[in-house]
matplotlib code that plots the C-alpha trace (Angstrom):
import matplotlib.pyplot as plt

x = [0.0, 1.4, 0.9, 0.3, 2.5, 1.7, 3.9, 2.0, 4.5, 4.8, 7.1, 10.7, 9.9, 13.7, 11.8, 9.7, 13.1, 15.2, 11.7, 11.8, 15.6, 15.2, 12.3, 14.4, 17.2, 15.4, 13.6, 10.1, 7.7, 5.5, 3.3, 3.8, 0.9, 1.5, -0.7, -0.7, -2.4, -6.1, -7.1, -6.0, -7.3, -10.0, -7.3, -5.3, -8.2, -8.6, -5.3, -5.4, -8.6, -6.6, -3.8, -1.2, 0.0, 3.7, 4.9, 5.6, 2.6, 3.1, 0.2, 0.3, -3.0, -2.6, -0.2, 0.1, 2.6, 4.0, 7.3, 10.8, 10.7, 13.6, 12.6, 9.0, 10.8, 13.1, 10.3, 8.0, 10.8, 11.5, 7.6, 7.0, 10.2, 9.2, 5.8, 7.6, 9.6, 6.5, 4.7, 7.7]
y = [0.1, 3.3, 5.9, 9.7, 12.2, 15.8, 19.2, 22.3, 25.1, 28.8, 30.3, 31.3, 29.3, 28.3, 25.7, 24.4, 23.7, 21.9, 19.7, 18.6, 18.1, 15.9, 13.8, 13.6, 12.3, 9.9, 8.2, 9.4, 10.0, 13.1, 15.5, 19.2, 21.9, 25.6, 27.0, 30.5, 29.1, 29.9, 25.9, 25.5, 28.7, 26.2, 24.1, 27.1, 28.4, 24.8, 24.6, 27.9, 27.1, 23.8, 26.0, 25.6, 28.8, 28.1, 26.9, 23.9, 21.9, 18.2, 15.6, 11.8, 9.7, 10.2, 12.8, 16.3, 19.2, 22.5, 23.6, 22.2, 19.2, 17.0, 14.5, 13.9, 13.3, 10.9, 8.8, 9.0, 7.5, 4.7, 3.9, 4.0, 1.6, -0.7, -1.1, -1.7, -4.7, -6.2, -6.9, -8.6]
z = [0.0, -1.1, 1.5, -0.1, 0.9, 0.0, 0.9, 0.6, -0.2, -0.9, -3.4, -2.2, 1.1, 2.4, 4.8, 1.9, 0.0, 3.0, 3.6, 0.1, -0.2, 3.0, 1.7, -1.4, 0.5, 2.3, -0.9, 0.0, -2.6, -2.8, -4.4, -4.2, -4.2, -3.9, -1.3, -3.2, -6.0, -6.6, -6.7, -3.0, -1.5, 0.5, 1.3, 3.0, 4.7, 6.3, 7.5, 8.8, 10.9, 12.2, 13.4, 10.9, 9.5, 8.6, 5.4, 4.2, 5.6, 5.1, 5.0, 5.0, 5.2, 8.9, 10.0, 9.5, 10.6, 9.4, 9.3, 8.6, 11.0, 10.3, 13.3, 11.6, 8.3, 9.6, 11.2, 8.4, 6.3, 9.2, 9.0, 5.2, 4.7, 7.6, 6.0, 2.8, 4.6, 6.4, 2.7, 1.5]

ax = plt.figure().add_subplot(projection="3d")
ax.plot(x, y, z, "-o")
ax.set_aspect("equal")
plt.show()
């Protein structure tokens, strides 16, 4: 089972770029969505109502966090790849 990971970013966001680099380094496949795009206006309001006000906002099937969080990314990588090993 593939777990969806989405990184919601803003333009020129250093923390967003650092998050994507660390996800890449850990072999995590993810989608990128621009929070400033008109199509994501509703999603931005949803995040704000949940108290998330800092980019990037990273979502999975069960988790969500905002900002550059190396420990969360490492934990996600461990979870994803341990789940992959269990399937084999």
